[in-house]
Steps between C-alpha positions, in 0.01 A plus 500: 500500500586838341612463135805709414652606174712427317430134551799318670631181347310301750169657410502390126836399361568205732141361436544465133561169314648624177466289178682737266640846515650765260720745685604771279553869440267761346717759340390863448702602195426708199671432168553693183709439191597615147489338168880425505455260791594739786292443812460715812353379826421679817378362841194704585470332843685237694415138405255312725501135604189306393370150596256279314391236743290189442400297802490126538154340494374445856205450716203737463552625856862585460474676172183678632707629792785625278247687282344668803838619618583643159163678480573668832781692316216696333631453149825684467440745781706303762836339469654165594842349528572212256810291442621370175447126580810407296720738714407428867870444585843577351601223257808436695295440819169338383349455845652817665684288759843635429371854528311422807430808722775717343407859464604613165543870409604714213873580527512770229295603211663591174476870393291410198282275721535204269691286755548444872726304735353282777640467859408256778504179284646178622859460387529414133129518438408526139234721336423359162368670194117493507475506884236742623518739805272752650561819704258691714552875489349845523301655784381223730679251263167484307669483158661198353780447248499171318833419336664223298872417507638540142827324580659246733726611781633326807551655849843518652590346825346789681154459316543808274459486127632724225252693308217293352320630197130496556176567297319732502691811629501536872227761608635830626344446852711197564825575700809324597449291817134412422409143588458269192277188489630196315264233647154532355561848353162648419372745249232757599227461244142558406257275315464618146139618430283219341757220536381315810328168409351325798510172314235265344335246732511154323406186689695474825751781414526863394745563224635779286533759777755767466589865481762747364685755720708804423758657734389795706781722630 
């Protein structure tokens, strides 16, 4: 079998038994201030999603296989798709059964790229603050935007929402009409150097395995 990159969800994500996770943002800001309490802040680069993953203790064989798959990423040279395990489905639809096979697209992106509307949803479908979504874009759809809903909005009878504020800003390459993933939205990531721990073998189990990732755009 030829191994291809970035890893699909089936190659690694779907094999993971996650014990704990911290899914957060790394900001790239610079701050300065004055003695009278005034503070200035500038964003030097867009924020990046990060994940700190600890795996459940398991058999030596299963954790050995996970470690081998991670090593084949050659450190941080190759990318993988990873889901936030707390955001596999919209909160309104915790199994994805309501959304089903609906093809959801971006209706319109706000001029400041801080919000978007969705089309193609089931009637009265709700997007809840904290829901995640991903969008493939760019040449060959090789880039990936990973967004979080910042407010709750309900689709109308035609399956169209009003503008939904999202975080972070929508990348310039994403256009109206692009397909948007709401079931198992995935972030394109790399393993952060030096963070992969294959685990410690103890008795019948290997425990303490884990790694950290950071978004790759």
